[in-house]
C-alpha positions as CSV (number, residue, x, y, z in Angstrom):
1,M,37.0,164.2,91.1
2,A,33.7,163.2,90.9
3,D,34.0,163.0,87.0
4,E,36.9,160.6,87.4
5,D,36.4,157.5,84.6
6,P,35.0,154.4,87.5
7,Q,37.1,152.2,84.9
8,L,40.2,153.9,85.4
9,S,39.8,153.7,89.2
10,L,39.2,150.3,89.4
11,S,42.3,149.1,86.6
12,T,44.7,151.5,89.1
13,S,43.5,149.8,92.2
14,N,43.8,146.5,90.3
15,T,47.2,147.1,89.6
16,T,48.4,148.2,93.2
17,L,47.2,145.0,94.5
18,S,48.6,142.9,92.2
19,S,52.4,144.5,92.9
20,P,54.6,142.5,95.1
21,T,54.7,143.7,98.9
22,S,56.8,140.7,100.4
23,H,60.6,141.2,100.4
24,F,62.5,137.7,99.9
25,Y,66.0,137.5,101.5
26,P,68.5,136.0,100.0
27,F,69.9,133.1,100.3
28,A,72.9,132.5,102.8
29,T,76.5,131.9,101.8
30,S,79.0,129.1,102.4
31,P,80.6,131.0,105.8
32,D,77.5,132.2,106.9
33,I,76.5,127.9,106.8
34,I,79.6,126.5,107.6
35,R,79.7,128.8,110.9
36,S,76.3,127.8,111.7
37,H,77.2,123.8,111.3
38,E,80.6,124.6,113.9
39,K,78.7,126.3,116.5
40,D,76.3,123.3,116.4
41,L,79.0,120.8,116.9
42,Y,80.3,122.9,119.4
43,T,77.1,122.5,121.9
44,T,76.3,119.3,120.7
45,G,80.1,118.6,121.9
46,S,79.3,120.1,125.2
47,L,76.3,118.3,125.8
48,I,77.4,115.2,125.2
49,N,80.8,115.4,127.5
50,Q,78.2,116.5,130.3
51,A,76.1,113.3,129.2
52,Q,78.9,111.1,129.4
53,N,80.0,112.7,132.8
54,I,76.7,112.0,134.1
55,I,76.3,108.4,132.5
56,R,79.8,107.7,133.8
57,S,78.7,108.9,137.5
58,L,76.0,106.6,137.6
59,R,77.4,103.4,135.6
60,G,81.0,103.7,135.7
61,A,83.9,104.4,133.0
62,R,83.5,101.1,131.5
63,Y,79.7,101.5,130.8
64,A,80.2,104.3,129.7
65,H,83.2,104.1,127.4
66,A,81.1,100.9,126.0
67,H,78.3,102.9,124.8
68,S,80.1,106.1,124.0
69,D,78.6,106.0,120.4
70,T,75.0,105.6,121.7
71,I,75.3,108.5,124.0
72,K,76.5,111.1,121.3
73,H,74.0,109.9,119.0
74,L,71.1,110.3,121.1
75,T,72.4,113.5,122.6
76,S,72.4,114.7,118.9
77,L,69.1,113.6,118.5
78,L,67.8,115.4,121.7
79,Y,69.6,118.5,120.9
80,L,67.7,118.5,117.1
81,S,64.2,117.5,118.5
82,L,64.5,120.2,121.2
83,T,65.4,122.4,118.1
84,T,64.5,121.6,114.6
85,A,61.8,119.2,114.9
86,I,59.2,121.7,116.9
87,G,60.3,124.4,114.7
88,N,62.4,126.1,116.3
89,R,66.1,127.4,115.5
90,T,69.5,126.1,116.4
91,L,72.2,127.6,118.6
92,G,74.0,128.1,115.2
93,E,71.3,129.2,112.9
94,E,70.5,131.8,115.8
95,Y,74.3,132.4,115.5
96,C,74.6,133.4,112.2
97,D,70.9,134.9,111.8
98,I,69.8,131.9,109.0
99,V,66.6,130.3,108.6
100,Q,65.6,126.8,107.1
101,L,63.2,127.1,104.0
102,E,61.8,124.4,101.6
103,D,63.8,124.8,98.3
104,D,60.8,124.1,96.5
105,T,58.2,126.0,97.9
106,L,60.6,128.6,100.0
107,R,58.4,128.2,103.3
108,L,59.4,127.2,106.5
109,P,59.8,123.4,106.4
110,E,57.1,121.3,107.3
111,I,57.1,118.8,110.2
112,T,57.3,115.7,107.7
113,R,60.4,117.4,106.4
114,R,62.3,118.7,109.4
115,V,61.6,115.1,111.4
116,G,63.2,112.8,107.9
117,Y,66.3,115.4,108.1
118,I,66.7,114.1,111.9
119,L,66.6,111.0,111.1
120,S,68.6,110.8,108.3
121,S,71.6,112.8,109.7
122,I,71.8,110.6,113.0
123,L,69.8,107.2,112.9
124,V,70.5,106.1,109.3
125,P,74.4,106.6,109.5
126,W,74.1,105.2,113.2
127,G,72.5,102.0,111.5
128,L,74.8,102.0,108.7
129,Q,78.3,102.0,110.9
130,R,76.5,99.1,113.1
131,L,75.5,97.4,110.2
132,L,78.1,97.6,107.6
133,P,81.1,95.6,109.7
134,A,78.5,92.5,109.7
135,L,77.5,92.8,106.0
136,R,81.8,93.5,105.3
137,Q,82.5,90.4,106.8
138,R,79.6,88.3,105.2
139,V,81.0,89.3,101.7
140,R,84.4,88.9,102.5
141,N,84.5,85.4,103.3
142,K,82.3,84.7,100.5
143,L,84.7,86.7,97.9
144,E,87.8,84.4,99.8
145,R,86.1,81.0,99.4
146,N,84.9,82.2,95.1
147,I,88.4,83.3,94.7
148,A,90.3,80.7,96.3
149,R,88.3,77.7,93.8
150,Q,89.1,79.8,90.7
151,Q,92.5,79.7,91.1
152,L,92.6,75.8,91.4
153,R,90.7,75.8,88.8
154,E,92.5,78.0,86.6
155,T,96.0,76.6,87.6
156,Q,94.4,73.0,87.0
157,Q,93.2,74.2,83.2
158,A,96.4,75.5,82.7
159,G,98.6,72.8,83.5
160,L,96.6,70.5,81.3
161,L,97.1,72.6,78.3
162,N,101.1,73.2,79.0
163,K,101.4,69.3,78.8
164,S,99.2,68.6,75.6
165,I,100.0,71.4,73.8
166,P,101.8,74.5,75.2
167,T,102.2,76.3,72.0
168,L,98.3,77.0,71.6
169,I,98.1,79.1,75.0
170,K,95.9,82.1,74.5
171,P,96.7,85.4,76.4
172,K,94.6,85.9,79.4
173,P,91.8,88.7,79.2
174,F,92.2,91.8,80.9
175,F,88.9,91.8,83.1
176,T,88.2,88.2,84.3
177,K,85.9,87.4,87.0
178,L,88.6,86.4,89.1
179,R,90.5,89.7,89.1
180,I,86.9,91.7,89.2
181,Q,86.8,89.7,92.3
182,Q,90.2,90.6,93.9
183,Y,89.4,94.2,93.2
184,L,86.6,93.9,95.4
185,L,88.1,91.6,98.2
186,E,90.8,94.4,98.2
187,H,88.9,97.3,97.9
188,L,86.0,96.1,100.0
189,G,86.3,98.8,102.8
190,S,86.2,101.8,100.2
191,I,83.7,100.3,97.9
192,T,81.0,100.4,101.1
193,S,81.8,103.3,102.2
194,L,79.6,106.6,102.1
195,S,83.2,109.0,102.2
196,P,82.9,109.5,98.3
197,I,79.7,110.4,98.4
198,Y,80.0,112.9,101.4
199,A,82.9,114.2,99.0
200,L,80.8,115.2,96.5
201,S,78.1,116.5,98.1
202,I,81.1,118.8,99.9
203,A,82.2,120.0,96.6
204,T,79.0,120.5,95.4
205,F,78.3,122.7,98.5
206,Y,81.1,124.7,97.8
207,F,80.0,125.7,94.4
208,T,76.6,126.2,95.1
209,G,76.4,127.2,98.5
210,S,73.7,125.4,99.2
211,Y,73.0,121.7,101.3
212,Y,76.4,121.5,103.5
213,H,74.3,118.2,104.7
214,L,73.7,115.3,102.6
215,S,70.3,115.0,104.2
216,K,69.5,118.4,104.2
217,R,70.1,117.8,99.9
218,I,67.6,115.1,100.3
219,W,65.2,116.9,102.1
220,R,65.6,119.9,100.2
221,L,66.2,122.4,102.7
222,R,68.2,125.6,102.3
223,Y,69.0,128.4,104.0
224,V,68.1,132.4,103.9
225,F,70.1,134.9,105.3
226,T,67.8,137.3,107.7
227,K,70.1,140.5,108.3
228,K,69.7,143.3,105.9
229,I,72.5,143.3,103.1
230,D,73.3,146.5,101.8
231,D,74.1,146.5,97.8
232,S,77.6,147.6,99.0
233,N,78.0,144.1,101.0
234,Q,80.0,141.5,99.0
235,R,78.7,138.2,99.7
236,I,81.7,135.7,99.3
237,G,81.8,131.9,98.6
238,Y,83.9,129.1,99.1
239,E,84.3,127.9,95.1
240,V,88.3,127.9,95.5
241,L,87.8,125.4,98.3
242,G,85.3,123.2,95.5
243,V,88.1,123.4,92.8
244,L,90.6,122.2,94.9
245,M,88.4,119.3,95.9
246,V,87.6,118.2,92.1
247,L,91.4,118.3,91.7
248,Q,91.9,116.2,94.8
249,I,89.3,113.7,93.8
250,A,90.4,113.6,90.0
251,V,94.0,113.1,91.5
252,Q,93.2,110.5,93.6
253,G,91.3,108.6,91.0
254,F,94.4,108.6,88.7
255,L,96.3,107.4,91.0
256,H,93.7,104.6,91.9
257,I,93.6,103.4,88.2
258,R,97.4,103.5,87.8
259,K,98.0,101.4,90.6
260,I,95.6,98.7,89.4
261,G,97.0,98.4,86.1
262,Q,100.7,98.3,87.4
263,S,99.3,95.7,89.9
264,M,98.0,93.4,87.1
265,N,100.7,93.7,85.3
266,S,102.8,92.6,88.0
267,D,100.4,89.2,88.2
268,E,100.8,88.5,84.9
269,D,104.9,88.6,85.4
270,Q,104.5,86.1,88.2
271,V,102.4,84.1,86.9
272,K,104.9,83.6,83.7
273,N,107.6,83.5,85.6
274,T,106.1,80.4,88.4
275,G,106.3,76.9,87.5
276,D,103.5,74.7,86.9
277,S,103.9,72.7,90.2
278,S,104.7,75.5,92.2
279,E,101.5,77.5,91.3
280,G,99.2,74.4,92.2
281,E,100.7,73.2,95.6
282,A,100.6,77.2,96.5
283,L,97.0,77.5,95.2
284,I,96.1,74.1,97.0
285,N,97.8,75.8,100.3
286,S,96.0,79.0,99.7
287,I,92.2,76.6,99.9
288,Q,93.5,75.2,103.1
289,N,95.0,78.5,104.8
290,P,93.5,81.4,102.7
291,A,96.4,84.2,103.0
292,A,93.6,86.9,103.3
293,V,91.7,84.7,106.1
294,P,93.1,85.4,109.4
295,L,95.2,82.1,110.9
296,L,93.5,82.8,114.5
297,P,90.2,81.7,115.0
298,G,87.3,84.1,114.3
299,S,84.7,82.9,117.3
300,A,86.1,79.6,118.8
301,V,88.3,81.6,121.4
302,R,91.4,79.7,122.6
303,Y,92.9,81.5,125.4
304,D,90.1,83.6,127.2
305,L,91.8,85.0,130.4
306,E,88.2,85.4,132.2
307,E,87.8,81.8,132.1
308,D,91.2,80.6,132.6
309,P,93.6,83.0,134.7
310,G,96.5,80.5,133.9
311,A,96.3,81.5,130.5
312,V,99.3,83.1,129.5
313,A,100.5,83.9,133.0
314,W,103.2,86.3,132.3
315,I,100.8,89.2,131.7
316,P,100.3,90.9,135.1
317,D,97.0,91.1,136.8
318,G,94.5,94.4,136.9
319,Q,94.0,96.7,134.3
320,Q,96.8,95.0,132.5
321,R,95.2,91.9,131.7
322,K,92.2,93.8,129.6
323,C,91.4,94.8,125.9
324,I,91.9,98.6,125.6
325,L,88.8,98.2,123.0
326,C,86.2,95.8,124.9
327,L,87.5,96.6,128.1
328,D,87.2,93.0,129.1
329,A,90.0,90.5,129.9
330,F,91.7,89.3,127.0
331,K,90.4,86.4,124.4
332,D,93.6,85.7,122.4
333,P,95.7,88.5,122.7
334,C,97.9,89.9,120.6
335,V,99.9,92.9,120.4
336,T,100.5,95.3,117.4
337,T,103.8,96.7,116.2
338,C,103.6,99.6,118.3
339,G,103.5,97.6,121.6
340,H,99.5,97.5,122.8
341,V,97.8,94.2,123.6
342,C,94.5,93.7,122.8
343,C,91.7,91.0,122.3
344,W,92.3,89.2,118.3
345,V,88.5,89.8,117.0
346,C,88.8,93.2,118.5
347,I,92.0,94.7,116.6
348,R,90.7,92.6,113.5
349,D,87.6,94.1,113.4
350,W,89.4,97.4,114.0
351,V,92.2,97.3,111.6
352,R,89.5,96.4,108.9
353,E,87.8,99.5,109.2
354,K,90.7,101.7,110.5
355,P,94.1,100.6,110.1
356,E,95.9,102.3,112.9
357,C,96.4,101.6,116.6
358,P,93.4,102.7,118.5
359,L,95.3,104.0,121.8
360,C,98.5,105.6,119.4
361,R,96.9,106.3,116.1
362,Q,100.1,104.5,114.6
363,E,99.8,102.6,111.2
364,V,99.0,98.8,111.9
365,L,98.5,96.0,109.2
366,L,96.8,93.0,110.1
367,S,99.5,90.5,108.6
368,K,101.5,92.1,111.1
369,V,99.3,92.0,114.5
370,L,101.2,88.8,116.4
371,P,99.5,86.9,119.0
372,L,100.3,86.3,122.5
373,R,100.9,83.1,124.4
374,G,102.0,81.8,127.5
């Protein structure tokens, strides 16, 4: 061995040092990630129930019910702060033997990404949940005023043209400013909702097996499976669910477009069959009392059972005079078609976000909610 070529030995040692010695674990598949998520949901649900019981024993049932969303989000924030924020795994991740990594560097997540993920997954949706109703109400009021003005203006112009030269009236274009605003007003809730974005993110997850949460997609956090997997073990995914979700989104979009076309055609038929004078009177009345604006007062309360116990005296005393949503005495009490009584403002805001009874979950239309009077 003394006569060995030194250049040969050096090249051999360099080849040995440059050979890969680390083993990269495979990325976790959809079933592992979903199982971990369900385990974390079960854990946070138990913690939320315990926190609500503590608040209920300290401040009472009314306070716990009124601040249920705050308790829920703060408990979830505490759970992720004690696990993900300090670099530990959650109970679901430990249960499924998966670990978070940065998708671009394949390293454990830095503190900035961990904190960003927690804030974007809890605080941002919580803030949007509190801000969107007020924003929708402002946009809805502005759209209603603009639609009423444009309807009156178009009716006046149509009346003048019919009296002067009715044969030269041109057909109305399909897309007009009025129709666009009517569409925005009718579908304002779905347009300002994040549900379609979540649905597309979940469908992409079923195909790729990565980024189950939208916040994880934003911060590029993926999971790897830490167990040793033999070559004979086949890792399956949920691609079939992705195909079904894409088909569902496509069918819903097609039905939505067809519904819009049918409604526009019916509107044109109604305009042709309606007389000029009746249209003008109807539109003038719509400006004074728009159909989409509730006739009950929004801010000025007419019947406050707390300040005036004699108002609507036939409602029994005690808990039956309190709203099931705000848990305070009724203010302008109204009854739904299923027979449950709420404050007008409470049930109006509830139905606009979720068209169902808050107690029995039956379908509720705002036009069918009746005011109660003494």
